[in-house]
VEXZA-631395 format. One line per field, with one value per residue (C-alpha): residue number from 1; residue in three letters; x, y, z. Coordinates in nm, 3 decimals, padded with zeros to 5 digits. Example, Ala and Ser with C-alpha at 12.3 -4.5 7.8 and 13.67 -1.06 7.14 Angstrom:
% VEXZA-631395
pos: [1,2];
code: [ala,ser];
c1: [01.230,01.367];
c2: [-00.450,-00.106];
c3: [00.780,00.714];
END
This chain:
% VEXZA-631395
pos: [1,2,3,4,5,6,7,8,9,10,11,12,13,14,15,16,17,18,19,20,21,22,23,24,25,26,27,28,29,30,31,32,33,34,35,36,37,38,39,40,41,42,43,44,45,46,47,48,49,50,51,52,53,54,55,56,57,58,59,60,61,62,63,64,65,66,67,68,69,70,71,72,73,74,75,76,77,78,79,80,81,82,83,84,85,86,87,88,89,90,91,92,93,94,95,96,97,98,99,100,101,102,103,104,105,106,107,108,109,110];
code: [unk,unk,unk,unk,unk,unk,unk,unk,unk,unk,unk,unk,unk,unk,unk,unk,unk,unk,unk,unk,unk,unk,unk,unk,unk,unk,unk,unk,unk,unk,unk,unk,unk,unk,unk,unk,unk,unk,unk,unk,unk,unk,unk,unk,unk,unk,unk,unk,unk,unk,unk,unk,unk,unk,unk,unk,unk,unk,unk,unk,unk,unk,unk,unk,unk,unk,unk,unk,unk,unk,unk,unk,unk,unk,unk,unk,unk,unk,unk,unk,unk,unk,unk,unk,unk,unk,unk,unk,unk,unk,unk,unk,unk,unk,unk,unk,unk,unk,unk,unk,unk,unk,unk,unk,unk,unk,unk,unk,unk,unk];
c1: [08.319,08.220,08.253,08.195,08.446,08.376,08.557,08.459,08.705,09.034,08.923,08.874,08.597,08.604,08.344,08.461,08.103,08.164,08.509,08.879,09.073,09.410,09.134,08.951,09.214,09.462,09.186,09.051,09.379,09.429,09.128,09.154,09.525,09.401,09.129,09.380,09.677,09.480,09.245,09.580,09.416,09.606,09.326,09.146,08.900,08.805,08.459,08.508,08.141,08.064,08.256,08.299,08.552,08.913,09.298,09.674,09.640,09.294,09.563,09.856,09.570,09.532,09.934,09.972,09.731,09.842,10.200,10.036,09.880,10.202,10.450,10.200,10.201,09.788,09.596,09.406,09.163,08.897,08.572,08.443,08.206,08.197,08.355,08.487,08.648,08.809,08.959,09.086,09.230,09.334,09.519,09.747,09.872,09.705,09.524,09.869,09.912,09.598,09.277,08.929,08.597,08.227,08.117,08.269,08.222,08.403,08.718,08.681,08.584,08.870];
c2: [-17.965,-18.176,-18.605,-18.931,-19.229,-19.571,-19.874,-20.156,-20.519,-20.327,-20.033,-19.666,-19.549,-19.142,-19.002,-18.608,-18.371,-18.058,-17.811,-18.004,-17.777,-17.518,-17.389,-17.691,-18.003,-18.004,-18.063,-18.353,-18.507,-18.496,-18.651,-18.948,-19.020,-18.966,-19.230,-19.436,-19.477,-19.494,-19.809,-20.027,-20.004,-20.125,-20.000,-19.706,-19.563,-19.230,-19.159,-18.847,-18.859,-18.514,-18.297,-18.035,-17.869,-18.024,-17.774,-17.860,-17.918,-18.233,-18.369,-18.296,-18.493,-18.830,-18.845,-18.832,-19.095,-19.323,-19.255,-19.373,-19.677,-19.831,-19.782,-20.077,-20.244,-20.130,-19.999,-19.691,-19.606,-19.397,-19.388,-19.131,-19.046,-18.647,-18.612,-18.224,-18.457,-18.660,-18.456,-18.265,-18.663,-18.768,-18.375,-18.504,-18.810,-18.916,-19.239,-19.379,-19.498,-19.499,-19.731,-19.530,-19.703,-19.659,-19.779,-19.823,-20.136,-20.248,-20.035,-20.263,-20.587,-20.655];
c3: [04.208,04.381,04.405,04.605,04.680,04.753,04.852,04.568,04.510,04.622,04.387,04.496,04.294,04.277,04.090,03.994,03.883,03.739,03.724,03.765,03.789,04.007,04.280,04.308,04.244,04.591,04.801,04.574,04.512,04.957,05.019,04.712,04.876,05.291,05.152,04.994,05.091,05.448,05.349,05.137,04.799,04.559,04.186,04.117,03.940,03.851,03.711,03.462,03.335,03.511,03.476,03.207,03.311,03.344,03.355,03.320,03.739,03.634,03.404,03.703,03.939,03.758,03.641,04.019,04.082,03.795,03.932,04.284,04.198,03.946,04.206,04.454,04.134,04.134,03.849,03.781,03.494,03.419,03.290,03.047,02.794,02.781,02.410,02.574,02.857,02.632,02.477,02.646,02.795,02.432,02.391,02.676,02.598,02.922,02.644,02.615,02.934,03.111,03.009,02.954,03.059,02.940,03.339,03.693,03.574,03.224,03.430,03.780,03.576,03.340];
END
């Protein structure tokens, strides 16, 4: 699992690559939360385009970040063009509460 984080327009942009599973999700969560809270951000974009696997730990990571953003009056968006990940998101029910966009730019400029 590799990931990078940037801040743009009061959004924490998190780009995830590889496998988001029980082996990797806790460390990713800690680093996301640290940057999010230390910079007093409201919004977040999780870019899932380069993920090739995600299990229930990944779903939990997304749900927890959704809750954090909502508690602060912010929003979270997902970026995905990956049919495998999209199928997991749909089965989990996340698509009913979180919007998915084809690019980071579209997610930020809504």
